Each structure stands twice: as structure tokens, then as C-alpha cells.
C-alpha positions as CSV (number, residue, x, y, z in Angstrom):
1,M,0.0,0.0,0.0
2,R,1.0,3.5,-0.7
3,D,1.2,6.0,2.1
4,E,-0.6,9.1,0.8
5,A,0.4,12.3,2.6
6,G,-0.7,15.9,1.7
7,F,-3.8,17.3,-0.1
8,S,-5.2,16.2,-3.4
9,L,-5.6,18.7,-6.2
10,L,-9.4,18.6,-5.8
11,E,-9.1,19.6,-2.1
12,I,-6.8,22.5,-2.9
13,T,-9.1,23.7,-5.7
14,I,-12.2,23.7,-3.5
15,S,-10.4,25.5,-0.7
16,I,-9.1,28.2,-3.1
17,A,-12.7,28.7,-4.5
18,V,-14.1,29.1,-0.9
19,L,-11.3,31.6,-0.1
20,V,-12.0,33.6,-3.3
21,L,-15.7,33.8,-2.4
22,L,-15.1,34.9,1.2
23,S,-12.5,37.4,0.2
24,G,-15.0,38.9,-2.4
25,F,-17.5,39.5,0.4
26,I,-14.8,41.0,2.6
27,V,-13.6,43.4,-0.2
28,Q,-17.2,44.4,-0.9
29,M,-17.8,45.2,2.8
30,F,-14.6,47.2,2.9
31,V,-15.6,49.3,-0.2
32,T,-19.1,49.9,1.3
33,S,-17.5,50.9,4.6
34,I,-15.3,53.5,2.8
35,H,-18.3,54.9,1.0
36,L,-20.4,55.2,4.2
37,N,-17.5,56.7,6.1
38,R,-17.1,59.4,3.5
39,R,-20.9,60.1,3.5
40,A,-20.9,60.4,7.4
41,Y,-17.9,62.7,7.2
42,N,-19.6,65.0,4.7
43,L,-22.8,65.0,6.8
44,D,-20.8,65.9,9.9
45,M,-18.9,68.7,8.1
46,G,-22.2,69.9,6.5
47,V,-24.0,70.1,9.8
48,S,-21.1,72.0,11.4
49,A,-20.9,74.5,8.5
50,A,-24.7,75.0,8.6
51,I,-24.8,75.5,12.4
52,R,-21.9,77.9,12.2
53,A,-23.6,80.0,9.6
54,I,-26.9,80.1,11.4
55,E,-25.3,81.0,14.7
56,T,-23.4,83.8,12.9
57,L,-26.7,85.2,11.6
58,K,-28.4,84.8,15.0
59,G,-25.7,87.0,16.4
60,E,-26.3,89.8,13.9
61,P,-28.3,92.7,15.4
62,M,-30.4,93.3,12.3
63,L,-31.6,90.8,9.7
64,T,-33.0,91.4,6.3
65,E,-35.1,89.1,4.2
66,G,-33.5,87.0,1.5
67,V,-30.3,85.1,1.0
68,L,-27.7,86.2,3.5
69,I,-24.9,83.7,3.3
70,T,-23.7,81.5,0.4
71,H,-20.5,79.4,0.9
72,F,-18.9,77.2,-1.7
73,Y,-16.7,74.2,-0.5
74,D,-14.4,71.9,-2.4
75,S,-14.3,68.1,-1.8
76,N,-12.0,68.6,1.3
77,W,-14.3,71.2,2.8
78,N,-12.1,74.2,2.1
79,L,-13.9,77.4,1.2
80,V,-13.8,78.3,-2.5
81,T,-14.1,81.9,-3.7
82,I,-16.5,82.4,-6.5
83,E,-16.7,85.9,-8.0
84,A,-19.9,85.5,-10.0
85,E,-22.6,82.8,-10.3
86,L,-21.8,79.1,-10.1
87,S,-21.0,78.1,-13.7
88,E,-19.7,75.0,-15.5
89,A,-16.1,76.0,-14.9
90,H,-16.7,76.2,-11.1
91,T,-18.3,72.7,-10.9
92,E,-14.8,71.1,-11.1
93,K,-13.7,73.0,-7.9
94,V,-17.0,73.3,-6.0
95,R,-18.4,70.1,-4.4
96,F,-20.8,71.6,-1.8
97,V,-22.9,74.8,-1.7
98,L,-24.3,76.1,1.6
99,I,-27.2,78.6,1.3
100,V,-28.6,80.4,4.4
101,D,-31.5,82.6,4.0
102,A,-34.0,84.4,6.2
103,E,-37.7,85.1,5.7
104,E,-40.0,87.0,8.0
105,D,-42.6,84.8,9.7
106,E,-45.9,86.5,9.1
107,S,-47.7,84.1,11.4
108,H,-46.2,85.8,14.4
109,E,-48.7,88.5,15.4
110,S,-47.9,89.1,19.0
111,E,-46.3,92.3,20.0
112,V,-44.8,90.8,23.1
113,F,-42.3,87.9,23.3
114,A,-40.3,86.3,26.0
115,E,-36.7,85.2,26.2
116,F,-34.0,84.4,28.7
117,D,-31.1,86.8,29.4
118,L,-27.5,85.7,29.9
119,D,-28.1,84.9,33.6
120,G,-31.0,82.7,32.9
121,N,-33.6,85.1,34.2
122,Y,-37.0,85.2,32.4
123,V,-37.4,88.6,30.6
124,V,-40.5,89.9,28.8
125,C,-39.8,92.2,26.0
126,S,-42.4,94.4,24.5
127,G,-42.7,97.1,21.8
128,G,-43.0,94.7,18.9
129,A,-40.6,92.2,17.3
130,N,-40.3,90.5,14.0
131,L,-39.8,86.7,13.9
132,Y,-37.4,85.5,11.2
133,R,-37.1,82.0,10.1
134,L,-33.5,81.1,9.3
135,S,-33.0,78.1,7.0
136,A,-29.7,76.6,6.0
137,T,-29.5,74.1,3.1
138,L,-26.3,72.3,2.0
139,F,-26.2,70.8,-1.5
140,E,-23.8,68.4,-3.0
141,V,-23.0,69.6,-6.5
142,K,-23.6,66.9,-9.1
143,S,-22.7,67.0,-12.8
144,N,-26.2,66.1,-13.9
145,E,-27.9,69.2,-12.5
146,E,-29.8,67.2,-9.8
147,H,-28.0,68.4,-6.7
148,E,-28.4,66.3,-3.6
149,V,-29.5,67.9,-0.4
150,I,-27.2,66.8,2.4
151,V,-28.3,69.0,5.3
152,S,-31.4,71.2,5.8
153,L,-31.7,73.1,9.1
154,N,-34.3,75.6,10.3
155,T,-34.5,77.9,13.3
156,S,-36.0,81.2,14.3
157,K,-34.8,84.5,15.6
158,F,-36.7,87.3,17.2
159,Q,-35.6,90.8,16.2
160,Q,-36.7,93.8,18.2
161,L,-38.3,96.5,16.2
162,R,-36.5,99.9,16.6
């Protein structure tokens, strides 16, 4: 009788096929992980940029209705300076567009509103105030003109009439 040691060609072929199938799934999960990580990073950076812009406007003493802030960002979230309107030449540089605008909320009819001062005391202000709705929208610029909305935030700001 012959003493057979080692693996047969069939056993090696089957083990390689199983290894290829498993590695295919692992590579697919890795690629999906990279894609989801980038989306989460863009969402995080977009929320941060939108909150920064809205908080800047909330600190302004006087608001006007209409677009107040427009920022353009490249794929690494660096600000890009655009002199005129966004054109085809800019779409290579610009990856994200943040637009923050304000509109007066006409549903606010009260001439008295309440707020807290810096010490946490309840203060009632009178004499009339306008309520502005601030909205920030961040778009991802796509080449097919259908830009994807990444972040949309809304908040309000009372502005004392002078």
C-alpha cells in the first residue's frame, strides 16, 4: 500500500474557491465601509458648517429678508471663492454649496415675546418684534444638475423693532 500524505488537487481547488468567495464579500464590505464613512464625514462637516452660519446670523443685530450667506466648498471642505454665479467652470472645484436665508414669519402676530437673558432670568420684551425663520441648506453639486440635499436646518430669531 501506498502511504498518501498531503492534499489532493481537488481539495486544494475547493479551498481556493471558498477563499475567493469569502474574500470577495470582505472586499465588498470594505468598499461599502469606505463609502459610508465618506458620507458620514460629509454629513458631519455639513451640519457643522450650517450651524456655524446660522449662529453667525443669530448674532447679527439686524436681519433682512433674502439670501444672507452663500458658501462654496471643495471636496476637502475648504472654502472656494466664486466671483460670479456658479458656472460649468466652477463645478470642477466646487463640491458643496451652503445657502442660508431668512424670511419674515408672518404668522407671528404678538407684540410681546419672552426670552431668557444671559443669567437665565426670564425677561419679557415688549414694543414689537419680528420673527425671522432662518434656514440653511447644503447641497452636493452633481454634474447632472440634480444636486443632492445633504443638510437642511431651520431655526427662528426674534428681532426687536426699533
